[in-house]
Structures are given as C-alpha cells and as structure tokens.
Backbone as ProteinMPNN parsed JSONL, in Angstrom:
{"seq_chain_A": "XXXXXXXXXXXXXXXXXXXXXXXXXXXXXXXXXXXXXXXXXXXXXXXXXXXXXXXXXXXXXXXXXXXXXXXXXXXXXXXXXXXXXXXXXXXXXXXXXXXXXXXXXXXXXXXXXXXXXXXXXXXXXXXXXXXXXXXXXXXXXXXXXXXXXXXXXXXXXXXXXXXXXXXXXXXXXXXXXXXXXXXXXXXXXXXXXXXXXXXXXXXXXXXXXXXXXXXXXX", "coords_chain_A": {"N_chain_A": [[-17.378, -8.103, -10.045], [-17.24, -9.114, -7.479], [-14.682, -10.492, -7.104], [-12.925, -8.241, -6.975], [-13.889, -6.903, -4.686], [-13.42, -8.887, -2.809], [-10.63, -9.075, -2.869], [-10.072, -6.539, -1.857], [-11.104, -6.694, 0.776], [-9.497, -8.758, 1.777], [-6.927, -7.646, 1.487], [-7.094, -5.459, 3.255], [-7.653, -6.639, 5.777], [-5.476, -8.439, 6.07], [-3.297, -6.69, 5.9], [-3.602, -5.176, 8.225], [-3.332, -7.225, 10.119], [-0.698, -7.906, 9.603], [0.608, -5.544, 10.383], [-0.044, -5.588, 13.068], [1.267, -7.879, 13.937], [3.937, -7.521, 13.376], [6.885, -5.372, 13.614], [6.714, -1.818, 12.99], [8.684, -1.03, 11.216], [9.42, -3.453, 9.897], [6.987, -4.015, 8.729], [6.764, -1.886, 6.904], [8.956, -2.485, 5.27], [8.13, -4.929, 4.177], [5.976, -4.089, 2.625], [7.217, -3.03, 0.424], [7.573, -5.114, -1.302], [5.256, -5.278, -2.737], [5.472, -3.932, -5.157], [7.307, -5.462, -6.976], [5.626, -7.683, -7.055], [3.357, -6.763, -8.397], [4.439, -6.366, -10.944], [5.164, -9.033, -11.551], [2.669, -10.458, -11.383], [1.177, -9.12, -13.316], [2.509, -9.964, -15.569], [2.202, -12.785, -15.457], [-0.601, -13.095, -15.516], [-1.595, -11.445, -17.591], [0.354, -11.227, -19.457], [1.771, -8.866, -19.592], [4.521, -6.736, -19.938], [7.458, -4.918, -18.8], [9.906, -2.454, -19.703], [13.497, -2.976, -19.725], [14.858, -0.775, -18.726], [12.851, 0.537, -17.238], [12.405, -1.438, -15.345], [14.876, -1.462, -13.996], [14.833, 1.077, -12.876], [12.763, 0.765, -11.046], [13.899, -1.135, -9.368], [15.972, 0.389, -8.264], [14.42, 2.294, -6.906], [12.951, 0.711, -5.017], [15.087, -0.411, -3.611], [16.216, 1.88, -2.489], [14.116, 2.781, -0.804], [14.078, 0.633, 0.919], [16.571, 0.922, 2.186], [16.155, 3.212, 3.705], [14.514, 2.246, 5.615], [16.003, 0.711, 7.327], [16.147, 0.096, 9.994], [14.438, -1.88, 10.77], [12.964, -4.286, 12.893], [13.425, -7.786, 13.716], [11.176, -10.259, 12.438], [8.536, -12.64, 13.019], [7.486, -16.074, 12.539], [4.636, -16.141, 12.192], [4.036, -13.409, 11.802], [5.573, -12.918, 9.494], [4.248, -14.558, 7.692], [1.727, -13.304, 7.535], [2.603, -10.882, 6.457], [3.586, -11.59, 3.894], [1.234, -12.598, 2.737], [-0.243, -10.258, 2.821], [1.109, -8.334, 1.113], [0.894, -9.706, -1.25], [-1.9, -9.977, -1.777], [-2.489, -7.275, -1.862], [-1.178, -6.428, -4.184], [-2.672, -7.866, -6.097], [-5.169, -6.685, -5.703], [-4.721, -4.031, -6.542], [-4.107, -4.455, -9.241], [-6.53, -5.504, -10.092], [-8.236, -3.341, -9.766], [-7.393, -1.627, -11.84], [-7.967, -3.319, -14.003], [-10.79, -3.679, -13.869], [-11.76, -1.087, -14.178], [-11.196, -0.682, -16.84], [-12.569, -2.88, -18.0], [-15.293, -2.407, -17.349], [-15.573, 0.08, -18.372], [-15.719, 2.49, -16.868], [-15.474, 5.38, -14.668], [-12.992, 6.091, -12.133], [-14.177, 6.959, -9.584], [-16.792, 5.97, -10.005], [-16.441, 3.184, -10.095], [-15.468, 2.78, -7.509], [-17.688, 3.57, -5.962], [-19.478, 1.529, -6.525], [-18.097, -0.667, -5.627], [-17.608, -0.251, -2.9], [-19.966, -0.636, -1.08], [-20.377, -3.458, -1.167], [-17.908, -4.354, -0.3], [-17.84, -3.346, 2.317], [-19.854, -4.9, 3.455], [-18.675, -7.467, 3.253], [-16.441, -7.112, 4.934], [-17.757, -6.671, 7.337], [-18.664, -9.192, 7.952], [-16.403, -10.424, 8.898], [-15.759, -9.15, 11.216], [-16.581, -10.219, 13.834], [-14.709, -12.286, 14.081], [-12.161, -11.172, 14.117], [-12.177, -8.95, 15.741], [-13.576, -7.058, 18.501], [-16.799, -5.921, 19.508], [-17.31, -2.841, 20.778], [-18.614, -0.72, 23.395], [-19.469, 2.38, 22.453], [-19.878, 4.45, 24.174], [-18.1, 4.17, 26.192], [-15.702, 5.032, 25.293], [-13.334, 7.636, 25.315], [-14.085, 11.02, 24.275], [-12.055, 12.357, 22.717], [-10.658, 10.249, 21.641], [-12.582, 9.04, 20.07], [-12.953, 11.026, 18.166], [-10.434, 10.935, 16.958], [-10.535, 8.346, 15.888], [-12.691, 8.478, 14.018], [-11.676, 10.48, 12.386], [-9.385, 9.257, 11.341], [-10.641, 7.287, 9.876], [-11.929, 8.836, 7.94], [-9.717, 9.948, 6.604], [-8.612, 7.578, 5.634], [-10.591, 6.854, 3.805], [-10.328, 8.892, 1.912], [-7.738, 8.333, 1.048], [-8.167, 5.868, -0.153], [-9.809, 6.634, -2.255], [-7.984, 8.247, -3.658], [-6.213, 6.279, -4.439], [-7.727, 4.797, -6.319], [-8.126, 6.831, -8.212], [-5.502, 7.442, -9.085], [-4.583, 4.941, -10.069], [-6.543, 4.508, -12.0], [-6.051, 6.566, -13.832], [-3.427, 6.175, -14.486], [-1.448, 3.626, -13.783], [-1.184, 0.502, -11.891], [1.529, 0.18, -11.193], [2.575, 2.785, -11.328], [1.131, 3.916, -9.261], [2.302, 2.542, -7.117], [4.904, 3.564, -7.208], [4.366, 6.243, -6.574], [3.391, 5.852, -3.981], [5.683, 4.888, -2.662], [7.357, 7.131, -2.806], [5.883, 8.86, -1.249], [6.267, 7.626, 1.221], [9.031, 8.056, 1.586], [9.083, 10.871, 1.74], [7.544, 11.31, 4.063], [9.143, 10.02, 5.991], [11.473, 11.59, 5.803], [10.536, 14.155, 6.555], [9.82, 13.532, 9.147], [12.32, 12.941, 10.269], [13.527, 15.463, 10.067], [11.837, 16.963, 11.721], [12.387, 15.779, 14.161], [14.937, 16.579, 14.508], [16.992, 14.971, 13.712], [20.16, 13.784, 12.658], [20.955, 12.846, 9.464], [22.101, 9.672, 8.437], [24.767, 8.207, 6.446], [23.699, 6.009, 5.176], [20.959, 6.578, 5.228], [20.864, 8.89, 3.577], [21.868, 7.791, 1.207], [19.825, 5.987, 0.634], [17.679, 7.756, 0.152], [18.622, 9.083, -2.143], [18.816, 6.94, -4.007], [16.113, 6.142, -4.068], [14.68, 8.484, -4.888], [16.006, 8.972, -7.276], [15.348, 6.648, -8.723], [12.571, 6.997, -8.883], [12.337, 9.374, -10.393], [13.563, 8.53, -12.764], [11.791, 6.486, -13.53], [9.444, 7.967, -13.967], [10.193, 9.441, -16.174], [10.465, 7.467, -18.037], [7.979, 6.374, -18.267]], "CA_chain_A": [[-17.161, -7.165, -8.943], [-16.934, -9.834, -6.243], [-13.234, -10.663, -6.894], [-12.338, -6.968, -6.556], [-14.282, -6.668, -3.293], [-12.74, -9.892, -1.984], [-9.228, -8.651, -2.757], [-10.027, -5.386, -0.955], [-11.293, -7.167, 2.152], [-8.308, -9.527, 2.161], [-5.793, -6.719, 1.615], [-7.264, -4.639, 4.453], [-7.524, -7.488, 6.968], [-4.114, -8.977, 6.169], [-2.371, -5.581, 6.18], [-3.721, -4.863, 9.652], [-2.736, -8.335, 10.863], [0.752, -7.777, 9.432], [1.052, -4.434, 11.227], [-0.199, -6.011, 14.463], [2.183, -8.98, 14.256], [5.321, -7.132, 13.084], [7.245, -3.992, 13.92], [6.352, -0.889, 11.918], [9.77, -1.073, 10.235], [9.298, -4.657, 9.066], [5.754, -3.839, 7.961], [7.086, -1.01, 5.781], [9.838, -3.225, 4.366], [7.348, -5.938, 3.461], [5.139, -3.412, 1.638], [8.013, -2.778, -0.781], [7.428, -6.265, -2.189], [4.065, -5.127, -3.572], [5.872, -3.478, -6.493], [7.67, -6.59, -7.84], [4.477, -8.576, -7.221], [2.526, -6.191, -9.46], [5.119, -6.686, -12.208], [5.078, -10.479, -11.765], [1.293, -10.879, -11.638], [0.778, -8.574, -14.614], [3.083, -10.826, -16.607], [1.605, -14.121, -15.389], [-2.025, -13.07, -15.835], [-1.931, -10.717, -18.815], [1.552, -11.174, -20.303], [2.248, -7.488, -19.691], [5.932, -6.62, -19.57], [8.017, -3.571, -18.713], [11.233, -2.392, -20.313], [14.622, -3.187, -18.812], [15.149, 0.5, -18.068], [11.824, 0.755, -16.214], [12.668, -2.404, -14.286], [16.032, -1.007, -13.213], [14.418, 2.243, -12.08], [11.974, 0.245, -9.925], [14.855, -1.762, -8.445], [16.618, 1.496, -7.557], [13.428, 2.879, -6.006], [12.681, -0.212, -3.904], [16.326, -0.515, -2.832], [16.344, 3.111, -1.714], [13.121, 2.767, 0.271], [14.537, -0.364, 1.88], [17.676, 1.484, 2.97], [15.647, 4.189, 4.676], [13.803, 1.502, 6.658], [16.964, -0.313, 7.736], [16.056, -0.183, 11.429], [13.35, -2.829, 11.015], [13.281, -5.384, 13.801], [13.123, -9.097, 13.174], [9.785, -10.661, 12.474], [8.3, -13.985, 13.533], [6.839, -16.85, 11.47], [3.253, -15.702, 11.966], [4.086, -12.071, 11.224], [6.081, -13.024, 8.125], [3.175, -15.144, 6.885], [0.748, -12.244, 7.287], [3.228, -9.878, 5.595], [3.599, -12.124, 2.526], [-0.152, -12.632, 2.268], [-0.715, -8.877, 2.67], [1.596, -7.666, -0.105], [0.399, -10.459, -2.407], [-3.282, -9.571, -2.053], [-2.47, -5.851, -2.218], [-0.82, -6.359, -5.603], [-3.819, -8.331, -6.877], [-6.227, -5.673, -5.584], [-4.381, -2.901, -7.404], [-4.238, -4.898, -10.63], [-7.953, -5.68, -10.398], [-8.819, -2.003, -9.925], [-7.083, -1.203, -13.208], [-8.67, -4.203, -14.939], [-12.234, -3.453, -13.847], [-12.032, 0.233, -14.758], [-11.188, -0.875, -18.3], [-13.617, -3.836, -18.375], [-16.614, -1.799, -17.218], [-15.535, 1.399, -19.02], [-16.242, 3.448, -15.895], [-14.465, 6.22, -14.032], [-12.53, 5.577, -10.84], [-15.206, 7.125, -8.543], [-17.927, 5.089, -10.265], [-16.077, 1.837, -9.662], [-15.371, 2.791, -6.047], [-19.035, 3.637, -5.403], [-20.102, 0.213, -6.663], [-17.33, -1.645, -4.862], [-17.59, 0.03, -1.459], [-21.005, -1.289, -0.263], [-20.133, -4.903, -1.08], [-16.708, -4.536, 0.521], [-18.229, -3.112, 3.714], [-20.595, -6.095, 3.881], [-17.713, -8.553, 3.443], [-15.649, -6.821, 6.131], [-18.624, -6.827, 8.51], [-18.751, -10.62, 8.263], [-15.18, -10.857, 9.581], [-15.572, -8.405, 12.471], [-16.604, -11.071, 15.038], [-13.545, -13.174, 14.152], [-10.907, -10.437, 14.294], [-12.293, -7.787, 16.623], [-14.689, -7.066, 19.449], [-17.693, -4.772, 19.395], [-17.22, -2.105, 22.044], [-19.623, 0.3, 23.685], [-18.874, 3.671, 22.104], [-20.015, 5.378, 25.302], [-16.961, 3.991, 27.107], [-14.501, 5.577, 24.656], [-13.217, 9.09, 25.502], [-14.424, 11.79, 23.063], [-10.91, 12.675, 21.861], [-10.306, 9.04, 20.897], [-13.602, 8.87, 19.038], [-12.63, 11.982, 17.102], [-9.265, 10.403, 16.258], [-10.967, 7.176, 15.122], [-13.477, 8.91, 12.865], [-10.781, 11.24, 11.507], [-8.549, 8.294, 10.616], [-11.509, 6.648, 8.887], [-12.127, 9.79, 6.846], [-8.461, 10.006, 5.852], [-8.491, 6.304, 4.918], [-11.504, 6.916, 2.659], [-9.709, 9.767, 0.909], [-6.598, 7.609, 0.488], [-8.699, 4.842, -1.047], [-10.238, 7.339, -3.463], [-6.786, 8.647, -4.401], [-5.666, 5.071, -5.062], [-8.526, 4.53, -7.515], [-7.892, 7.889, -9.2], [-4.156, 7.307, -9.662], [-4.53, 3.715, -10.869], [-7.419, 4.679, -13.155], [-5.451, 7.486, -14.799], [-2.08, 5.719, -14.862], [-1.324, 2.168, -13.679], [-0.816, 0.062, -10.538], [2.949, 0.424, -10.943], [2.754, 4.209, -11.043], [0.624, 4.138, -7.907], [3.316, 2.052, -6.188], [5.993, 4.546, -7.195], [3.858, 7.379, -5.798], [3.309, 5.436, -2.579], [7.042, 4.826, -2.113], [7.838, 8.505, -2.638], [5.174, 9.376, -0.07], [6.958, 7.076, 2.392], [10.308, 8.763, 1.725], [8.804, 12.241, 2.184], [7.105, 11.245, 5.463], [10.317, 9.711, 6.804], [12.373, 12.749, 5.802], [9.932, 15.2, 7.383], [9.92, 13.071, 10.532], [13.716, 13.124, 10.703], [13.763, 16.9, 10.229], [11.093, 17.406, 12.908], [13.069, 15.256, 15.355], [16.294, 17.114, 14.554], [17.921, 13.856, 13.539], [21.192, 13.907, 11.627], [20.838, 11.709, 8.559], [23.302, 8.865, 8.243], [25.127, 7.97, 5.041], [22.747, 5.033, 4.655], [19.705, 7.294, 4.983], [21.038, 9.744, 2.396], [21.989, 6.909, 0.046], [18.485, 5.485, 0.347], [16.886, 8.831, -0.447], [19.129, 9.316, -3.499], [18.396, 5.814, -4.847], [14.658, 6.153, -4.211], [14.264, 9.617, -5.707], [16.547, 8.751, -8.617], [14.518, 5.636, -9.372], [11.255, 7.569, -9.172], [12.489, 10.313, -11.509], [13.832, 7.736, -13.967], [10.552, 5.796, -13.925], [8.502, 8.95, -14.504], [10.661, 9.836, -17.503], [10.32, 6.325, -18.936], [6.566, 5.968, -18.362]], "C_chain_A": [[-16.726, -7.883, -7.663], [-15.438, -10.1, -6.051], [-12.555, -9.389, -6.409], [-12.64, -6.692, -5.086], [-13.588, -7.648, -2.353], [-11.274, -9.536, -1.796], [-9.099, -7.464, -1.805], [-10.134, -5.828, 0.502], [-10.056, -7.907, 2.645], [-7.109, -8.613, 2.385], [-5.887, -5.917, 2.914], [-7.049, -5.456, 5.728], [-6.085, -7.953, 7.149], [-3.089, -7.88, 6.456], [-2.409, -5.204, 7.653], [-3.142, -5.968, 10.526], [-1.215, -8.293, 10.77], [1.305, -6.677, 10.33], [0.971, -4.799, 12.707], [0.872, -7.012, 14.872], [3.652, -8.625, 14.059], [5.603, -5.727, 13.604], [6.846, -3.11, 12.741], [7.411, -0.916, 10.815], [9.665, -2.269, 9.317], [8.055, -4.572, 8.189], [6.014, -2.982, 6.724], [7.988, -1.715, 4.769], [9.049, -4.224, 3.53], [6.491, -5.304, 2.373], [5.891, -3.137, 0.344], [7.812, -3.895, -1.797], [6.164, -6.199, -3.044], [4.446, -4.772, -5.003], [6.329, -4.624, -7.391], [6.526, -7.575, -8.043], [3.547, -8.078, -8.321], [3.123, -6.516, -10.825], [4.946, -8.162, -12.54], [3.665, -10.909, -12.133], [0.77, -10.33, -12.958], [1.3, -9.434, -15.753], [2.392, -12.187, -16.629], [0.153, -14.135, -15.857], [-2.326, -12.483, -17.21], [-0.77, -10.596, -19.799], [2.015, -9.739, -20.561], [3.687, -7.425, -19.201], [6.321, -5.148, -19.437], [9.407, -3.6, -19.33], [12.311, -2.632, -19.258], [14.922, -1.914, -18.033], [14.14, 0.79, -16.955], [12.027, -0.194, -15.039], [13.813, -1.975, -13.391], [15.675, 0.2, -12.347], [13.584, 1.807, -10.878], [12.865, -0.438, -8.896], [15.544, -0.692, -7.606], [15.675, 2.103, -6.521], [13.2, 1.996, -4.78], [13.903, -0.367, -3.002], [16.494, 0.708, -1.932], [15.369, 3.167, -0.554], [13.525, 1.77, 1.35], [15.651, 0.16, 2.766], [17.18, 2.46, 4.032], [14.853, 3.529, 5.79], [14.699, 0.434, 7.262], [16.897, -0.653, 9.215], [14.96, -1.188, 11.769], [13.809, -3.951, 11.923], [12.916, -6.704, 13.147], [11.653, -9.439, 13.327], [9.671, -12.021, 13.154], [7.552, -14.755, 12.46], [5.414, -16.394, 11.159], [3.215, -14.328, 11.305], [4.555, -12.086, 9.784], [5.012, -13.586, 7.193], [2.117, -14.092, 6.548], [1.313, -11.197, 6.329], [3.218, -10.323, 4.136], [2.187, -12.132, 1.949], [-0.669, -11.224, 1.997], [-0.212, -8.251, 1.381], [1.171, -8.411, -1.362], [-1.018, -10.027, -2.771], [-3.372, -8.089, -2.414], [-2.158, -5.673, -3.697], [-1.997, -6.778, -6.481], [-4.955, -7.308, -6.843], [-5.957, -4.501, -6.52], [-4.529, -3.26, -8.881], [-5.71, -4.996, -11.019], [-8.681, -4.347, -10.51], [-8.628, -1.526, -11.361], [-7.876, -2.009, -14.229], [-10.156, -3.866, -15.009], [-12.612, -2.07, -14.377], [-12.095, 0.124, -16.278], [-12.329, -1.789, -18.738], [-15.001, -3.197, -18.377], [-16.719, -0.444, -17.901], [-16.176, 2.46, -18.122], [-15.106, 4.315, -15.371], [-14.075, 5.605, -12.687], [-13.572, 5.763, -9.734], [-16.412, 6.212, -8.744], [-17.634, 3.663, -9.799], [-16.03, 1.762, -8.144], [-16.754, 2.799, -5.401], [-19.754, 2.297, -5.485], [-19.393, -0.847, -5.834], [-17.505, -1.49, -3.359], [-18.687, -0.678, -0.659], [-20.78, -2.792, -0.094], [-18.941, -5.178, -0.177], [-17.016, -4.346, 2.005], [-18.974, -4.321, 4.265], [-19.647, -7.258, 4.146], [-16.891, -8.347, 4.708], [-16.473, -7.023, 7.398], [-18.739, -8.292, 8.92], [-17.556, -11.098, 9.076], [-14.962, -10.154, 10.922], [-15.602, -9.309, 13.702], [-15.357, -11.934, 15.195], [-12.267, -12.43, 14.509], [-10.986, -9.285, 15.292], [-13.461, -7.974, 17.577], [-15.513, -5.803, 19.261], [-17.74, -4.076, 20.75], [-18.376, -1.122, 22.18], [-18.982, 1.67, 23.458], [-18.941, 4.667, 23.258], [-18.844, 5.28, 26.276], [-15.67, 4.576, 26.546], [-14.462, 7.092, 24.857], [-13.478, 9.842, 24.196], [-13.234, 12.048, 22.143], [-10.461, 11.452, 21.06], [-11.328, 8.754, 19.795], [-13.331, 9.791, 17.858], [-11.451, 11.477, 16.275], [-9.65, 9.217, 15.38], [-11.727, 7.585, 13.864], [-12.627, 9.713, 11.877], [-9.904, 10.305, 10.691], [-9.365, 7.558, 9.567], [-11.751, 7.536, 7.685], [-10.887, 9.878, 5.972], [-8.273, 8.732, 5.035], [-9.391, 6.281, 3.685], [-10.923, 7.768, 1.538], [-8.511, 9.093, 0.254], [-7.063, 6.54, -0.489], [-9.171, 5.464, -2.356], [-9.037, 7.744, -4.303], [-6.148, 7.45, -5.088], [-6.404, 4.743, -6.349], [-8.237, 5.56, -8.603], [-6.54, 7.729, -9.881], [-4.071, 6.08, -10.553], [-5.377, 3.864, -12.125], [-6.807, 5.552, -14.236], [-4.079, 7.023, -15.278], [-2.03, 4.189, -14.85], [-1.016, 1.792, -12.233], [0.651, 0.326, -10.206], [3.209, 1.886, -10.591], [2.234, 4.55, -9.655], [1.639, 3.675, -6.869], [4.478, 3.023, -6.074], [5.587, 5.76, -6.359], [3.829, 7.059, -4.308], [4.684, 5.388, -1.922], [7.611, 6.226, -1.88], [7.166, 9.164, -1.44], [5.867, 8.9, 1.208], [8.265, 7.812, 2.651], [10.09, 10.176, 2.264], [8.402, 12.259, 3.66], [8.289, 10.974, 6.383], [11.239, 10.919, 6.924], [11.835, 13.875, 6.677], [9.992, 14.824, 8.865], [11.316, 13.255, 11.09], [14.012, 14.599, 10.961], [13.08, 17.414, 11.499], [11.773, 16.959, 14.198], [14.48, 15.814, 15.516], [17.354, 16.049, 14.382], [18.915, 14.148, 12.427], [21.148, 12.657, 10.755], [22.172, 10.994, 8.419], [23.593, 8.734, 6.756], [24.134, 7.01, 4.406], [21.398, 5.686, 4.359], [19.789, 8.128, 3.704], [21.147, 8.919, 1.125], [20.625, 6.371, -0.364], [17.615, 6.521, -0.329], [17.31, 9.076, -1.892], [18.678, 8.206, -4.44], [16.893, 5.863, -5.113], [14.198, 7.278, -5.133], [14.77, 9.478, -7.133], [15.732, 7.74, -9.392], [13.159, 6.178, -9.758], [11.311, 8.522, -10.361], [12.711, 9.553, -12.815], [12.564, 7.045, -14.458], [9.563, 6.77, -14.549], [8.9, 9.39, -15.909], [10.454, 8.718, -18.521], [8.863, 5.931, -19.158], [5.855, 6.697, -19.502]], "O_chain_A": [[-15.955, -7.347, -6.867], [-14.947, -9.95, -4.932], [-11.699, -9.444, -5.526], [-11.753, -6.296, -4.33], [-13.211, -7.288, -1.238], [-10.732, -9.675, -0.699], [-8.14, -7.381, -1.036], [-9.358, -5.394, 1.353], [-9.616, -7.717, 3.779], [-6.365, -8.779, 3.351], [-4.881, -5.716, 3.596], [-6.351, -5.02, 6.643], [-5.535, -7.873, 8.248], [-2.118, -8.114, 7.175], [-1.371, -4.943, 8.26], [-2.531, -5.688, 11.557], [-0.521, -8.605, 11.738], [2.345, -6.852, 10.965], [1.808, -4.376, 13.505], [1.334, -7.002, 16.013], [4.527, -9.354, 14.527], [4.691, -4.992, 13.982], [6.663, -3.599, 11.626], [7.086, -0.836, 9.631], [9.801, -2.137, 8.101], [8.072, -5.009, 7.038], [5.547, -3.302, 5.631], [7.81, -1.566, 3.56], [9.27, -4.351, 2.326], [6.292, -5.901, 1.316], [5.278, -3.024, -0.718], [7.872, -3.662, -3.005], [6.015, -6.984, -3.98], [3.823, -5.249, -5.952], [5.79, -4.766, -8.488], [6.453, -8.233, -9.081], [3.008, -8.875, -9.09], [2.405, -6.895, -11.75], [4.619, -8.511, -13.674], [3.48, -11.649, -13.099], [0.002, -11.001, -13.647], [0.63, -9.614, -16.771], [2.037, -12.687, -17.697], [-0.277, -15.079, -16.519], [-3.212, -12.968, -17.914], [-0.89, -9.95, -20.84], [2.578, -9.437, -21.614], [4.024, -7.999, -18.165], [5.61, -4.256, -19.899], [10.01, -4.665, -19.459], [12.065, -2.507, -18.058], [15.204, -1.959, -16.836], [14.514, 1.231, -15.868], [11.847, 0.188, -13.883], [13.736, -2.105, -12.169], [16.157, 0.329, -11.222], [13.682, 2.407, -9.808], [12.621, -0.337, -7.693], [15.685, -0.839, -6.392], [16.082, 2.392, -5.396], [13.251, 2.471, -3.645], [13.774, -0.446, -1.781], [16.865, 0.588, -0.765], [15.739, 3.554, 0.555], [13.341, 2.02, 2.541], [15.68, -0.123, 3.964], [17.729, 2.52, 5.132], [14.547, 4.167, 6.797], [14.222, -0.627, 7.665], [17.538, -1.61, 9.65], [14.592, -1.33, 12.935], [14.898, -4.501, 11.754], [12.192, -6.74, 12.152], [10.98, -8.959, 14.239], [10.616, -12.485, 13.791], [7.022, -14.136, 11.538], [5.035, -16.278, 9.994], [2.455, -14.107, 10.361], [4.018, -11.367, 8.942], [4.881, -13.15, 6.05], [1.667, -14.003, 5.405], [0.586, -10.68, 5.481], [2.886, -9.541, 3.245], [1.972, -11.72, 0.808], [-1.438, -11.01, 1.06], [-1.003, -7.692, 0.622], [1.094, -7.812, -2.435], [-1.306, -9.744, -3.934], [-4.241, -7.694, -3.191], [-2.791, -4.87, -4.382], [-2.289, -6.13, -7.487], [-5.627, -7.093, -7.852], [-6.862, -4.032, -7.211], [-5.02, -2.457, -9.675], [-6.095, -4.623, -12.127], [-9.642, -4.231, -11.269], [-9.573, -1.081, -12.013], [-8.394, -1.457, -15.2], [-10.718, -3.777, -16.1], [-13.681, -1.908, -14.965], [-12.934, 0.752, -16.923], [-12.991, -1.51, -19.737], [-15.79, -3.417, -19.296], [-17.807, 0.123, -18.004], [-17.046, 3.219, -18.548], [-13.931, 4.027, -15.599], [-14.753, 4.712, -12.178], [-13.839, 4.812, -9.0], [-16.994, 5.731, -7.772], [-18.481, 3.017, -9.183], [-16.499, 0.788, -7.555], [-16.974, 2.113, -4.402], [-20.554, 1.966, -4.609], [-20.013, -1.813, -5.389], [-17.546, -2.48, -2.629], [-18.373, -1.281, 0.367], [-20.97, -3.333, 0.995], [-18.957, -6.12, 0.616], [-16.517, -5.091, 2.849], [-18.754, -4.723, 5.407], [-19.79, -7.96, 5.147], [-16.667, -9.289, 5.468], [-15.955, -7.491, 8.413], [-18.894, -8.597, 10.102], [-17.664, -12.051, 9.848], [-14.067, -10.532, 11.679], [-14.723, -9.185, 14.555], [-14.982, -12.279, 16.316], [-11.378, -13.001, 15.141], [-9.959, -8.707, 15.647], [-14.23, -8.929, 17.466], [-14.987, -4.749, 18.901], [-18.161, -4.664, 21.746], [-19.022, -0.751, 21.199], [-18.069, 2.066, 24.182], [-18.157, 5.614, 23.315], [-18.617, 6.183, 27.082], [-14.654, 4.614, 27.239], [-15.457, 7.768, 24.595], [-13.127, 9.352, 23.122], [-13.373, 11.97, 20.923], [-9.95, 11.583, 19.947], [-10.971, 8.282, 18.717], [-13.462, 9.393, 16.701], [-11.457, 11.575, 15.048], [-9.158, 9.087, 14.259], [-11.438, 7.096, 12.772], [-12.839, 9.632, 10.667], [-9.697, 10.522, 9.497], [-8.856, 7.236, 8.493], [-11.779, 7.064, 6.549], [-10.985, 9.882, 4.744], [-7.832, 8.785, 3.887], [-9.006, 5.753, 2.642], [-11.013, 7.412, 0.363], [-8.284, 9.252, -0.946], [-6.438, 6.324, -1.527], [-8.963, 4.903, -3.432], [-9.06, 7.603, -5.526], [-5.605, 7.576, -6.185], [-5.776, 4.443, -7.364], [-8.115, 5.211, -9.777], [-6.433, 7.861, -11.1], [-3.55, 6.155, -11.666], [-4.984, 3.402, -13.197], [-7.018, 5.311, -15.425], [-3.62, 7.428, -16.346], [-2.504, 3.537, -15.78], [-0.632, 2.648, -11.436], [0.98, 0.657, -9.068], [3.97, 2.186, -9.671], [2.82, 5.373, -8.951], [1.824, 4.338, -5.849], [4.978, 3.278, -4.979], [6.366, 6.246, -5.538], [4.195, 7.891, -3.477], [4.842, 5.793, -0.77], [8.272, 6.471, -0.871], [7.794, 9.928, -0.707], [6.034, 9.666, 2.156], [8.576, 8.153, 3.792], [10.825, 10.627, 3.142], [8.858, 13.113, 4.42], [8.431, 11.612, 7.427], [11.727, 11.233, 8.01], [12.58, 14.48, 7.447], [10.189, 15.682, 9.726], [11.488, 13.672, 12.235], [14.664, 14.947, 11.946], [13.659, 18.193, 12.256], [11.741, 17.668, 15.204], [15.143, 15.564, 16.523], [18.482, 16.202, 14.85], [18.554, 14.693, 11.384], [21.289, 11.54, 11.254], [23.225, 11.62, 8.298], [22.774, 9.102, 5.914], [23.765, 7.168, 3.242], [20.768, 5.377, 3.347], [18.896, 8.076, 2.858], [20.594, 9.287, 0.089], [20.303, 6.305, -1.55], [16.893, 6.209, -1.276], [16.464, 9.255, -2.767], [18.21, 8.482, -5.545], [16.449, 5.654, -6.242], [13.415, 7.047, -6.055], [14.068, 9.818, -8.086], [15.45, 7.935, -10.574], [12.644, 5.865, -10.831], [10.443, 8.487, -11.233], [12.123, 9.886, -13.844], [12.292, 7.02, -15.658], [8.915, 6.447, -15.544], [8.039, 9.679, -16.739], [10.289, 8.976, -19.713], [8.546, 5.235, -20.122], [4.664, 6.48, -19.726]]}, "name": "protein", "num_of_chains": 1, "seq": "XXXXXXXXXXXXXXXXXXXXXXXXXXXXXXXXXXXXXXXXXXXXXXXXXXXXXXXXXXXXXXXXXXXXXXXXXXXXXXXXXXXXXXXXXXXXXXXXXXXXXXXXXXXXXXXXXXXXXXXXXXXXXXXXXXXXXXXXXXXXXXXXXXXXXXXXXXXXXXXXXXXXXXXXXXXXXXXXXXXXXXXXXXXXXXXXXXXXXXXXXXXXXXXXXXXXXXXXXX"}
C-alpha cells in the first residue's frame, strides 16, 4: 500500500508545483505525456502491449489535445523539471491503482478508503516544506467556501479515477480525461463567443476521432 500512497503524494505535490511554475497552457500540454508514459511503463514493468491500431488512435487523441492547447507559453527549466516529474509519477500512480485493485481483489472504493488515510498523513509531513499554515479566521467566508468546495470536488474526482481505472484501465482513464479537457475548452470558447480557428477545429476532430477509435478497439 505504501508505494501507492507515495505515488499519490508525489503526483499531487508535483502537479501543483508544475501548475505554479508554468502557465496553465504548458501545464495542460505536459499532462498529455501521461498517456505515452502509461503505455511505456506498462510495457517495461509488466510487458503489457497495445495493438498498433490502439496506439495510432492514442497518437491522434494526444495530437488533437495538443493542438487545442497551442497557446501555451514557454516554460522555464524549473517548471519543465516539475512537469516531467509530475506526468511521470501520475502515470505510475494510475498503473499502481489498477495493479493493487487486482492484487488485493478489492473494489475501487475499498482501495481508496485504505489508501486515503495514509496518503493524508504523508501529505501532512510535506506541508511545512511547501506551504504555510494560515489562520482560518483571516480568510473571507466566500473564499473558505470556495476552498472547501474545491476540496469536495477533488475528492469526487479522485473517486471517479479509481472507479474508471478499476472497471477499465489506466489508458481508458487517460482517454476520458483528455475528452473532458476538450469538452471544457469547447464550452469555454462557446461561452466567450470565440470563433474557433482552423487549428482548434482540427484539434477537436483529431482528439474526438482518436477517442472514438480507441473506444471501438478497446
């Protein structure tokens, strides 16, 4: 259980450091690399392979998501280092979720319930190094509500990650995550009244086409 909890703590800390050190666009671009890392680590650790057709559909998906995030600003050496470490540990965390569900013969919620307390303890050890403890009385009520709401949403997202990986695979979870990104971007463009460029439309077509192809091949 400790490796799984360690990967979770590392993925969470490094992802936040990557987001802090890079632009949101570069952060999103770097997250795309989680998918090929999952494929690579599955092969190196467990000799699991995917078909050529599935690989091509993932290439199409990642390429499309990359096109829709083409406005990413340049990074810096520190930010790039955090980004690489973040998507590497994220891939390992997702693989370990799938592995431990099978090893322990448990359901996704059962594994999460056993992992969460240890993970919280590990994260608490790093709080003094990466953050400051503030007096909650000095924070405006509306910000406290936003903080607790974001924590609740994050918990639900973590549960959904376990459920999807437990019922399918880490790769399928990545495909779902990329499609979520495309949908959020598209809804944002529509809300802003933005006219989509040829590059945006091309990215959406490649991403959705890759996702549909992967779902048919899985």
